PAZAPA-4460 file (N, C-alpha, C; in steps of 0.05 Angstrom, whole numbers, plus 32768, in hexadecimal, padded with zeros to 4 digits):
% residues 127
    n_x    n_y    n_z   ca_x   ca_y   ca_z    c_x    c_y    c_z   seq   type   mol
   7F2E   79AD   7B9F   7F38   79B8   7BBA   7F2A   79CD   7BC6     1      M     A
   7F23   79CD   7BDE   7F19   79E0   7BEE   7F28   79F2   7C00     2      T     A
   7F25   7A0E   7BFC   7F38   7A1A   7C0E   7F28   7A1E   7C2D     3      A     A
   7F40   7A1D   7C3F   7F2F   7A1E   7C5D   7F37   7A36   7C6A     4      T     A
   7F2C   7A3F   7C80   7F33   7A55   7C8F   7F47   7A4E   7CA3     5      V     A
   7F59   7A5D   7CAE   7F6D   7A56   7CBE   7F63   7A57   7CDB     6      M     A
   7F5B   7A43   7CE6   7F52   7A3C   7CFC   7F57   7A28   7D07     7      T     A
   7F5E   7A21   7D1E   7F67   7A06   7D2D   7F85   79FF   7D26     8      G     A
   7F93   7A14   7D1F   7FB0   7A09   7D17   7FC0   7A0A   7D30     9      L     A
   7FD2   79F7   7D30   7FEB   79F2   7D44   8000   79EC   7D3C    10      S     A
   8016   79F4   7D48   8032   79EF   7D44   8039   79DF   7D5C    11      V     A
   8042   79C3   7D5E   804F   79B8   7D75   806B   79AE   7D6F    12      T     A
   8078   79B1   7D84   8097   79A1   7D82   8098   798D   7D94    13      F     A
   80A9   7977   7D8D   80A8   7961   7D99   80AA   7962   7DB8    14      A     A
   80B8   7977   7DC2   80BE   797F   7DE0   80A8   7987   7DED    15      T     A
   8091   798A   7DDC   8074   7994   7DE6   806B   79AF   7DE5    16      G     A
   807F   79C1   7DDB   8078   79DA   7DDA   8064   79DD   7DC9    17      F     A
   804D   79F4   7DD1   8035   79FA   7DBC   802E   7A14   7DC5    18      L     A
   8028   7A22   7DB1   801D   7A3F   7DB7   8005   7A45   7DA6    19      A     A
   7FF8   7A5A   7DAB   7FE1   7A5F   7D9D   7FE8   7A73   7D8B    20      E     A
   7FE4   7A6A   7D6D   7FF2   7A77   7D55   7FD5   7A8D   7D4C    21      I     A
   7FE2   7AA4   7D44   7FD0   7ABA   7D3A   7FD3   7AB8   7D19    22      T     A
   7FF1   7AB2   7D10   7FF5   7AB0   7CF5   800D   7A9D   7CED    23      S     A
   8012   7A95   7CDA   8022   7A85   7CCC   8029   7A8B   7CB1    24      I     A
   8042   7A85   7CAF   804F   7A87   7C90   8065   7A74   7C8D    25      S     A
   8063   7A62   7C7D   8071   7A4A   7C71   807D   7A53   7C5B    26      H     A
   8098   7A59   7C5B   80A4   7A66   7C40   80BA   7A53   7C38    27      S     A
   80C3   7A57   7C1C   80DC   7A47   7C14   80D7   7A27   7C12    28      G     A
   80BF   7A1F   7C12   80BA   7A01   7C12   80C1   79F6   7BF1    29      V     A
   80D2   79EA   7BF3   80DD   79D9   7BDF   80F0   79EC   7BCA    30      G     A
   80F9   7A04   7BD5   8105   7A12   7BC6   8126   7A01   7BC7    31      A     A
   8130   7A0C   7BAE   814A   79FB   7BAA   8158   7A0E   7B99    32      R     A
   8172   7A09   7B9A   8186   7A20   7B8E   8183   7A1D   7B6A    33      S     A
   818E   7A32   7B61   8187   7A32   7B42   81A9   7A31   7B3A    34      V     A
   81B6   7A20   7B2D   81D1   7A1E   7B23   81D2   7A27   7B09    35      L     A
   81E2   7A36   7B07   81E9   7A43   7AE3   81FA   7A2F   7ADB    36      E     A
   81F0   7A2A   7AC1   8202   7A14   7AB0   820E   7A23   7A9A    37      T     A
   820B   7A3F   7A94   821A   7A4C   7A7F   8237   7A46   7A85    38      S     A
   8240   7A4E   7A6B   825C   7A49   7A69   8268   7A5F   7A53    39      H     A
   8281   7A5D   7A4E   828C   7A6F   7A3B   8287   7A6B   7A1B    40      A     A
   827C   7A53   7A19   8274   7A4D   79FC   8255   7A55   79F9    41      G     A
   8248   7A5A   7A10   8229   7A60   7A0E   8225   7A7F   7A06    42      T     A
   8211   7A80   79ED   8210   7A96   79E8   81F4   7AA3   79EA    43      S     A
   81F0   7ABB   79EA   81D6   7ACB   79EB   81C5   7AC6   7A07    44      T     A
   81BC   7AAC   7A0F   81AE   7AAB   7A24   81BC   7A96   7A3B    45      W     A
   81BE   7AA0   7A54   81C9   7A8F   7A6C   81B7   7A75   7A6D    46      R     A
   81C0   7A62   7A77   81B6   7A44   7A7D   81B3   7A3F   7A9A    47      T     A
   81A0   7A30   7AA3   81A1   7A2C   7ABD   8192   7A11   7AC7    48      F     A
   8197   7A00   7AD9   818D   79E8   7AE7   8186   79ED   7B00    49      T     A
   8173   79DD   7B07   816B   79DD   7B26   817E   79C8   7B35    50      P     A
   8184   79D2   7B4D   8194   79C8   7B5D   8185   79B2   7B67    51      G     A
   818F   799E   7B74   8187   7980   7B7D   8177   7984   7B9A    52      L     A
   8187   7993   7BA9   8176   7997   7BCA   8165   79A8   7BCB    53      L     A
   814C   79A0   7BD5   8135   79B1   7BDE   8137   79BE   7BFA    54      Q     A
   812D   79D0   7BFF   812C   79E0   7C20   8111   79D8   7C21    55      N     A
   810D   79CF   7C3B   80F6   79CC   7C48   80EA   79E6   7C50    56      P     A
   80F6   79F7   7C51   80ED   7A16   7C53   80F2   7A21   7C72    57      G     A
   80E5   7A32   7C7D   80E4   7A40   7C92   80C3   7A45   7C99    58      T     A
   80BE   7A43   7CB5   80A2   7A4A   7CBD   80A4   7A63   7CCB    59      V     A
   8095   7A7C   7CCA   8094   7A8D   7CDE   8078   7A8F   7CEB    60      D     A
   8077   7A89   7D05   805D   7A8C   7D14   805E   7AA3   7D29    61      V     A
   8046   7AAD   7D23   8041   7AC7   7D40   802E   7AB6   7D4C    62      T     A
   8033   7ABA   7D6C   8025   7AAE   7D80   801C   7ABF   7D95    63      I     A
   800D   7ABC   7DA7   800A   7AC8   7DBF   801D   7ABF   7DD1    64      W     A
   802E   7AD6   7DD8   8043   7ACF   7DEC   8039   7ACD   7E0B    65      F     A
   8043   7AB9   7E1A   8040   7AB7   7E30   805B   7AB7   7E43    66      V     A
   8061   7ACA   7E4C   807B   7ACE   7E5C   8082   7AB5   7E67    67      P     A
   8073   7AA8   7E76   8081   7A8E   7E86   8083   7A77   7E77    68      G     A
   8080   7A77   7E5E   8084   7A63   7E4A   809D   7A66   7E39    69      T     A
   80B5   7A55   7E3B   80CC   7A58   7E31   80CA   7A4B   7E15    70      A     A
   80CF   7A5A   7DFC   80D0   7A4F   7DE7   80E5   7A35   7DE3    71      P     A
   80DF   7A22   7DD0   80F4   7A07   7DCD   8115   7A11   7DC3    72      P     A
   811F   7A17   7DD1   813E   7A1B   7DC6   814F   7A04   7DCE    73      W     A
   814D   79EF   7DB9   8158   79D6   7DC1   8172   79D5   7DB4    74      G     A
   8184   79CA   7DBA   81A5   79C4   7DAA   81A0   79B9   7D92    75      D     A
   818D   79A2   7D90   8187   7993   7D72   8168   799A   7D68    76      A     A
   8164   7990   7D4C   814C   7997   7D42   8138   7980   7D4E    77      A     A
   811E   7985   7D4C   810C   7975   7D55   80F5   7974   7D41    78      E     A
   80E1   7960   7D49   80CE   795E   7D37   80B9   7975   7D3C    79      T     A
   80B5   7983   7D27   809D   799B   7D27   8083   7994   7D16    80      V     A
   806E   7994   7D20   8058   798E   7D13   8045   79A3   7D11    81      T     A
   803B   79AA   7CF5   8026   79C3   7CF2   8009   79B6   7CEC    82      I     A
   7FF8   79B7   7CFF   7FDE   79A6   7CF7   7FC9   79C0   7CF4    83      T     A
   7FBF   79BD   7CDB   7FA5   79CB   7CD1   7F8D   79BA   7CD6    84      Y     A
   7F85   79BE   7CF1   7F6C   79B3   7CF7   7F51   79BB   7CE4    85      A     A
   7F55   79D1   7CDD   7F3D   79D9   7CC4   7F3E   79CE   7CAE    86      D     A
   7F52   79BD   7CA6   7F54   79B3   7C92   7F55   7990   7C96    87      A     A
   7F44   7986   7CAA   7F41   796B   7CB1   7F5B   7960   7CC0    88      G     A
   7F69   7971   7CCE   7F82   796A   7CDD   7F98   7965   7CC7    89      A     A
   7F9A   7971   7CB2   7FB1   796C   7CA2   7FCA   7975   7CB0    90      A     A
   7FDF   796C   7CAE   7FF7   7974   7CB8   800F   7970   7CA7    91      T     A
   8023   7981   7CB3   8042   7980   7CA4   8056   7982   7CBD    92      F     A
   8064   796A   7CBB   8077   7968   7CCB   8091   7963   7CC3    93      A     A
   80AA   796F   7CD0   80C2   796E   7CC8   80D1   7974   7CDF    94      A     A
   80EC   7968   7CDE   80FD   7973   7CEF   8105   7991   7CEE    95      S     A
   8107   799E   7D00   810E   79BA   7D04   8116   79C7   7D22    96      G     A
   8118   79DE   7D1F   8125   79F1   7D38   811B   7A09   7D36    97      F     A
   8119   7A19   7D4B   8112   7A34   7D4F   812E   7A45   7D49    98      M     A
   8131   7A59   7D37   814A   7A62   7D3A   8143   7A83   7D42    99      F     A
   812C   7A8A   7D46   8128   7AA5   7D4A   810D   7AAA   7D5D   100      N     A
   810F   7ABC   7D73   80F7   7ABF   7D7E   80F7   7ADB   7D86   101      F     A
   80E3   7AE5   7D7F   80DF   7B08   7D83   80C4   7B0E   7D95   102      D     A
   80C9   7B1A   7DA6   80AF   7B23   7DB8   80A3   7B40   7DB2   103      V     A
   808C   7B45   7DB0   8084   7B61   7DAF   806B   7B67   7DBF   104      S     A
   8066   7B7D   7DC3   8045   7B81   7DD5   8049   7BA1   7DD8   105      G     A
   802C   7BAA   7DD4   8028   7BC6   7DDE   8016   7BCA   7DF7   106      D     A
   8016   7BDF   7E02   8003   7BE6   7E19   7FEA   7BDB   7E15   107      L     A
   7FDC   7BCE   7E2B   7FBF   7BC1   7E22   7FC0   7BAE   7E0B   108      E     A
   7FD3   7BA5   7E00   7FD0   7B8F   7DEC   7FDA   7B7A   7DFD   109      E     A
   7FD2   7B60   7DE8   7FDF   7B45   7DF3   7FFB   7B45   7DE6   110      L     A
   800F   7B37   7DF4   8027   7B34   7DE9   802B   7B23   7DD7   111      H     A
   8035   7B24   7DBD   8038   7B11   7DA5   8054   7B11   7DA8   112      E     A
   8059   7AF5   7D98   8076   7AEB   7D93   8076   7AE3   7D79   113      A     A
   808E   7AE5   7D6F   8094   7AD9   7D52   80AA   7AC4   7D54   114      T     A
   809E   7AAF   7D48   80B6   7A9D   7D4B   80BD   7A8F   7D2D   115      A     A
   80D5   7A8D   7D25   80E0   7A83   7D11   80EE   7A65   7D11   116      Q     A
   80E1   7A57   7D00   80EB   7A3A   7D01   80F8   7A32   7CE8   117      L     A
   810D   7A23   7CE8   811B   7A16   7CD2   8115   79FB   7CCE   118      Q     A
   810B   79F1   7CBD   8107   79D8   7CB6   811E   79CB   7CAC   119      L     A
   811E   79B1   7CAF   8138   79A5   7CA5   812F   7988   7C9A   120      S     A
   8136   797F   7C86   8131   7969   7C77   8113   7964   7C6A   121      G     A
   810A   7951   7C67   80F5   794B   7C57   80DC   7956   7C68   122      S     A
   80C7   7957   7C60   80AB   795F   7C6A   809A   7945   7C65   123      I     A
   808D   7944   7C7C   8074   7929   7C75   805E   7938   7C78   124      T     A
   804D   7932   7C65   8030   7942   7C63   801E   792B   7C66   125      H     A
   800C   792E   7C7E   7FF4   791D   7C82   7FD7   792D   7C78   126      T     A
   7FC9   7924   7C64   7FB4   7930   7C61   7F9B   792B   7C75   127      P     A
***
């Protein structure tokens, strides 16, 4: 396995929204619930089992904000594709939607926005 440098990264929506990304975080991938199986007859140690449903996670991206470009606030989930060009165009694609969009900026600095995406269902990975 070869580590890669984060360049050439893009996140695109089926509706065509594309932004210049400065950072990304994909968290909670594969997370699932932990179910307690302890009962009144259990002694000494509690017992647990993994839940069956996995969570595809959330993606937080920081982008350069262009005021004339509206974020994709759709009423339904759409295909979200994350492409890592530096890794030979590896992609992660899943159904998802944007649920939060924050804009910030300082005097004489470029405007940034942080978008939070909730993925839904399975993730398709293409090496």
